[in-house]
C-alpha angles and dihedrals in degrees: 000000000000109000094229086067100038098077093109137105104338107178092162131201097242089133101131097082107352092254100168098063095045096044092049088058093051096090143332123269126255140216097215137019098269096097099033098102093053092044091050093049091051093045092051091049090052092049094046091049086063093052098258122135108243095181093109085072096054096101102032120123134189104279112215090180094061091048090053092049092046091055093052106041096115090072090069090064099051126112133044125317091255091050091051092048091049086061101038107022109024125171090266090060091050089053093047091048091052089054091050089048087063101036094046096037094121094052094043092050091053092049092049090050090053101040107016095235117137118241095238090057093056092044091051092053093044092050097044096045101047110352090263092313098314094109105037092133135239102227120122109253098215101069097053092041092050092047093050093043088057094044112093096223096079103355097144094049095049095040085060090051092048090050089051094048091053090048091052091053094041094052091047096241089132124003110248090238090060096048099106132141147152097299112281098071096274118151132211140352097317095036106245116188110230096256090053090050089057092048104039114014113115137188100236099160092056099234094126096254134093095224113179092165103058109009115084090192093053092045096053097038092049090051090051090048090053092052093045089049089056094053106276109171111223111254093355124142119269103193125104110301094014127118099260099039092093090060090067086070090064090054096045129356096207107105093214090054090052092049091048094050091051092048093044091053091048092053091048092051095048 
């Protein structure tokens, strides 16, 4: 889920201690890094007062790079559909997805039986997001999330994601040291934001963990669970004008991304 498009309904599962409300009150946002240290100290105090370990934030700094990228995301969605697909869903990805459709047929069939999401849809998302897991990212999630939570542009949204990331680490779902992604706090092979991990990640391989970093079964089933949770109709069409096309908007709000996912899935299925 590209972050540009994820600013949508974010009723997060921060239920354990009501982190979001308290943390949002910790300090005001800022438009540059001058007040970040004070904001961070107040935020950490608010979190710790609720019994949550804030130590993953001990080494974070205001990240000017992530601010610059955040201000310029629209550029990534320019051009024609074919130009976008050449970058994000080239012919080599279609070929690889067709191979995975065969080699992972048993897993994909089980996931479709449980959630009603077609295999080509999951493969399209997996391929477009991280090249089937090859480009999941290795950047710590806490620094960008803290920077964007402090930044006034989308402070409430990213404070919720920072709360959720700390909850994931505190509950032991994923060790803080392993919480790495592409740069905006996303986790795993289909790039779940932390609040979406709490809401939709599932343990499909039965090992007792919801592992979106290493477990192919958990990655694909969790992605299917997300789509089903946003109204995906089992077996329904996903092209423009069809019943499931609107659900792409809940994955990514950029219209060209939605068009590309639908077309990518179609090419995989054909």
